[in-house]
N, C-alpha and C positions, 0 to 999 in steps of 0.2 A: 619306566613304570608310571611316573606322574602323567605322561602324555597319554598312556593307555587308559588310566583312570579318568582323565578329562574327556577322552573320546567316548568311552563306553559307559562309565558310571554316571558322570554328571549330566550327560545328555539322554539318559534313559529314564522314562517316566512310566509308572504303572497306571493303567486305565481302570475305570470303574468296572468294566466287564470282568477283569481279572479278580477283583475283590468279590464280585457277585458269584463267580464260579467257585472261588475258594470258600465262600459262605455256604454254598450248596454242599461242598464236600464236608464241611463241619457238621451240617445238618445230618448228612448220611452217617457220620460217625456217632452222632447222638442217637439216631434211630436204631443203630445196630445194638445198643444196649437193651432195646425193647423188642426188636425183631431180629432174632438170630439168623433167620434165613437169608439176611442180606450178605452174610459171609464176607468175602473179600471185595465186594463191590466198592466200598469206600476207599480201600487201598488202591484199587485199579483206577478209580476216578481221580484220586490225587496224583497218581503216577501219570495219567493221561494229561492232566493239567500241567504238570511239570514239563512233560514232553512238548506240549503245545507252546508253553512259555519260551523254552529254549529255541524252538523252531521259529517262533515269531521274532525273537531277538536276532537269530541268524539271518533271516531273509531281509530284515531291515538294515543290518549292518554289513551285509556282504558287498554292498556298493553304495556310493554316494548318489542316491537316486533322485535327488531333488535339486533343482536350480531355482533361485529367486533373486530378483533385483528390484530396486526402487528407482523409478523414473520421476525426476523432479525438474523444475526449472533451475537455471543456474542461480537465480535469486528470487525471493518471494516479494510480492507486492503488498505493502502495508494497507490494511483496511479492506482488502479484496479477497474474494474466494480464489485460492490458488489450487489448481488441480495436482493431485498426487496419484501416481499409479504404481502398483506392484505387479510384476509379472512372475508367475511361478510355473515351472515345467516339471512333469513327472517322467523320470527316466527309468522307473521300475518297470518290470514286465507285467505288472498287475495293477488293478485299481486301488487307490489308497484314499483314506480320509485325511483331510488336511485341516489344521487350525493355524491361522496366521495372526500373529500379534505384532503390530508395528509400534515400536517405541518412539513416539513423536516427542518433540521438545517439551520440556517441563513448563514453558511459558503458556502453553495452551491449557494446562490443567485438565487434560482429557485422557481417560483411560479406557475408552470404549472402542478403540480401533482393533476389534477382535472379530475375525472372519472364519467361518466354518463352511466347508464344502467338500464334495467328492471330486476326485481327479483321476480320470482314466489314464491308462498307459500311453505315454508320449503326448498327452494333452497339455496344452498351454492355456492358462487362465489368467485374466487380468482383473485386478481389483482397483476400483476407482473411488476416491473420496476427495473432499476439499478441506483445506485449512485456511482459516482467516486470522492472520496475525494482527495484533492491535498495538504493537510496539516495534520500533525499529531496532536493529541490532543483530547479533549472531544467534542463530537457532541451531541447537545441536541435536541431530537425529541419532538414535541408538540403533540397535540391531533389528533386523526383521526376524523375529522368532517364529520358526515354522515347526509345528509338531505333526509328525506323520505316523499314521497307524495303518497296518496291513489289514486285509479282510478278516484275519483272526481277531484283531482289535484288543489284544490283551495288554500290549505295551505301546508306547509312543517313543519315537526317536526325535530329538530336537536338532534342527539345523539353524545356524546363525549366519545371517548374511548382512552385508553393507553396514558394518558398525562404524561409529564415530564419523558421521558426515555432517559438516557444518555448512549451513546456508545463510547468507545475509538477507535480512529483510530491509528492502529499500523503500523510499517513498512511493506511493501508488503510481504505477506505470501501465497497468493492464488496460485501462480504458483510454489511453492516449489517442488511439485511433479514432475514437468517437469525437474528440475535440479537433482532430485534424480535419474531419468532415465539416465541422462547424466553421473552420477557418476558410475553407475553399467554397462553401455554399453561400447562397444569397438569402439566408434566413432573415437577415435584418431588414430587408426591403419590405417584408410583410408587416413590420412595425412602423412603417412610414419613414424610416431612416434612409436617406439618399446620399450617395457619394457626391462630393462637391469638388470640382476641379478648380484649383487656385493657381494664380500666376506664381511661378517659382521665385522665391526670394533667397533660396540657399545657393550654394555653389556646386551643386551636383550637375555635372555636364550632361547635356542631352544630345545635341547635334550641332553641326556647322551648316549655316544656310546663307543665301545671298542677302546682302544688306538691302533693306527697304526703308523708305522714309518713316521716321518715328522710332526706329531701333536705337537702343542705347549705344552711343559711340564708344563707351567704355568696354563693350564686349567685342570690339573689332579683333579679329584674328589676323595679325599681320603676316604670319607665315603662309596661311591659306590664301590670303589676298595676293601675296607675291606669286604663288604658284598658279592661281586661277586667273590673275590679271584683272579682277574686279573685287569690289569690297565684299568681304565675308565676315560674318559675326558668329560668335558662339551663343547658343541658347541653353538655358538651364531650366530644370524642373525642380519641383519640391523634392527635397531629399527624402527618399522613401525609408531609409534605414534609420529608425529612431532608437534612442536608448530607453529600454523598459527595465526598471529595477524593482524587484520585489524586496520590500523592507519587512522583515519578520521579527515581531516582538516575541521574545522567548522568556519574558519575565513571569512572575507568579500568576498574573491574570490569565495566562494561556494554559494553565494546568487543569482547568475545569474539564471533566470527562463528559463524553457524549457517545453512547453506543460503543463503549470500549476504547474509543480513541480520544486523546486530549485535543483541545482546540489548536495546540501547536501542530499536531499531526495533520489536522484538517488544513491548516494554513500551508504546511509543507507540501501536501498533496496538490493543493490548488496552485502553488507556485510552480511545481514541475509541469503541470498541464498548461499553465499560462505561458511558461517559457517555450514550450513546444509550439504552441499556436503563434506566439510572437515571432519566432524564427521562421515559421512558414509564411508569415506576412512580411518577411524581409526586414524585421526589426532585430535589434541586438538585445539579448536578455542578460541581465546581471542580478546580483544578489548581495544583500547586506543583512546580517542578523544583529540584534541588539538586546541587551538586558540592562544590568547596571553598568555595563561597559560594552563596547563594540565587540562583536564576536567574529564571524567569518565575513570576508569581503571577496567577491568574485566580480571583477570588472565586466561590463557588458560586452558581449561578442555574439556573433552568429556562425562561428565555425562549426564544423560537423561534430566535434567532440564537446561542444559547450554544454549540451544537455546532460551528458555523462558526468561532466565536471560538477554541474549543479547538484545532481543526485548524490555524488560522492561527498560533497560538502554537507548537504542536508542529512545524509545518513548518520552523521556524527552528532547532530544538534540535539540538545536536551533542554527542558525548561529549567529556569533558575527560580530562586525563592525571593528575589528582591524586586523593587520597582524598576521599570525601564528608564534609562537616561536619554531623554530625547535631545538634550543639549549636545551630548556626545554624538548622537545620530545626525543632528544638523551639521555639526562640524565635519563629520565624516563625509556626508553627501556633498558638501561644498568642496571638499578636497578631492573626492574621487570622481564625481559626476560633473564634468566640465561643460557639457552641452545640455541645453534644455531637453528634458524628456519626461516620461511618465513614471511616477513613483506610486507603487501600490503598497500601502502600509497595512499589514495584517496585525491587528491588535484587538483589544477588548476593553470596553468601558462599562462598568456596572453602575456608575452614578454620574450625574451632570457635573458634580464638583471635581471628579477625577478627570473628566474631559477638559474642564476649564483650567486645571493645573498645567495641562500639556498644550493648550491652545496657542500660546505665544510661539512655541517651536513649530507647530503645524502651520501657522500663518507664515513663518519665515520660509519653510520649505515650499509652500504654495506660491511664494513670491518669485521663485526662480524656476520652479517646475510645475507641471500639471500633477496635482496630488489627488490620489484616490484613497480614502480611508475605508478599510473593510473591518467591520466588527460584527458581533454575533448577537442574535436574539437568544434570550433564555427560554428555551422551549418548554421547560417544566413550569415556569411562571405563566407562560401563555396558555398552557393546558389548564392550569389552576384557575386562571381568570375566566375561563369558559364554563367551568363546572358550577352547577347550582349550589348555593350555600344552604346547608341544612340546619345550621345553628349559628349562634353569635360568633363563636370562634371561626366558623367557616366564612362568615361575612368579613371578619377582620382579615383573614388570610387572603381572601379574594380582593379586598380593597388594597392591601399592600402590593399584591401582584400587579394589579392594574396601575398602581402608582409607578412601579418600576418600568412597566411597558411604556407608559406615557413618557417617562424620562428618556427612554431610548429614542422616541420620536422627536423629543426636544433636542437631543444630541444631533440628530440628522439635520434639523433646521438650523441649529447653531453652526454646524460645519458648512452647510450650503451658503449661509449668510456671509461667511468669510471666504467664499470662492473655492471651497474644497468639495470635491465630489465624494459621494458616500455610497457604500453598499452595506445595508443592514440585512443580514441573512441568517437563516437557520444553518447549523453546521453541515447537515447532509446536503444542502443546496449550494454550499459555498463555491465549489469549483465551477459549476455551470453558470452561476450568477456573475462571478468575476470574469470568466471568459466572455460572456455575452456583453458585459460592460466594456471590456477592452475592445471588442469588435465594434461596438457602437461608437466609441471614441475614435477608433481608427477610420470608420466610415465617414464620420463627420469632420475628419481632418483637424482635430483639436490639438494635435501635437505635431 
């Protein structure tokens, strides 16, 4: 009995057309008091409505005439437009009117995914829309609620499809192909940056060749010499595979939002893109996160599964509420990164005094590795500084904004003076600027 009630009663809905027809019948009964010649017309009308009602219910319930499914990626890309598709097929022998409501995850706070259209017999229709998540984590999709009406249009039958589907939202990966093209193109030559071939000082083997005067006798290959009957030497080239570590600050300074995403999310998205490009350039990509203590550590590697490992680690990361501990970061880097490499430190400094507190640790890191510090422009302050002041209060606000902008420029000079590379960027330009900076460093053989 309960199953019958759930199937027929809970999924049956009365349409506006039924209430309009019943309203007309009520009007006929009222008019009969004044116009007796109407006779049994009201009774016939109400009987016809009842007959049509049960006919409508019967033709909608005699078969499961609708099929629908949601087609989504296996995972969603944070901060990007992700395509969602719903396919619906009419298996009834007549044209129906359909209303489709997709129950999307509550994180989007959107209730407008409501589609209405006609569907001919055996017709298949696709519904397309995009979702842009702004937080990493699990997103729970509900049912596809489909309300079907026959040509009579008195009632609707509800069909529920694809309930309880959970999709993970990972760091941005949709546009990785764009950065792959940057890695293999020669865009940097347009900026006057040229590749420099250096004599190899590392121990990466290149080839065996005949000894000529001036070759280092320490590179003699005695086994090859014995086989060949003449002196043979090993030659070496610069080691192409360098360690590239993304150091991500996840303290309170990275909680600031911009266009729905936090600064931490922008840093995470940029780290994924940079890791992809670095591995295409035959470098090893690694990861260290830090707040008041060291978080995740992923040693540098360029194996095929490394990018997936990076994304799985970053999927779990969240901002903390305390200051970052750069002393712990320095100790961790010295313990984990044994070979000189490139460290890209994603953080944010809002004042020169905040930078000066951390400068001793940054100088220590720069002593052993090539350090690139990436921090953010305050775009709201920048917009405020360009607006004309209309009163004294406006002048005050504009002056303070210009002061903070000037302090950011002083931070860049202070870091450069200590031999530390910098990227000061707006959040929306972070990924492209960091990848370009890495490619420039790589082209100049600075690591």
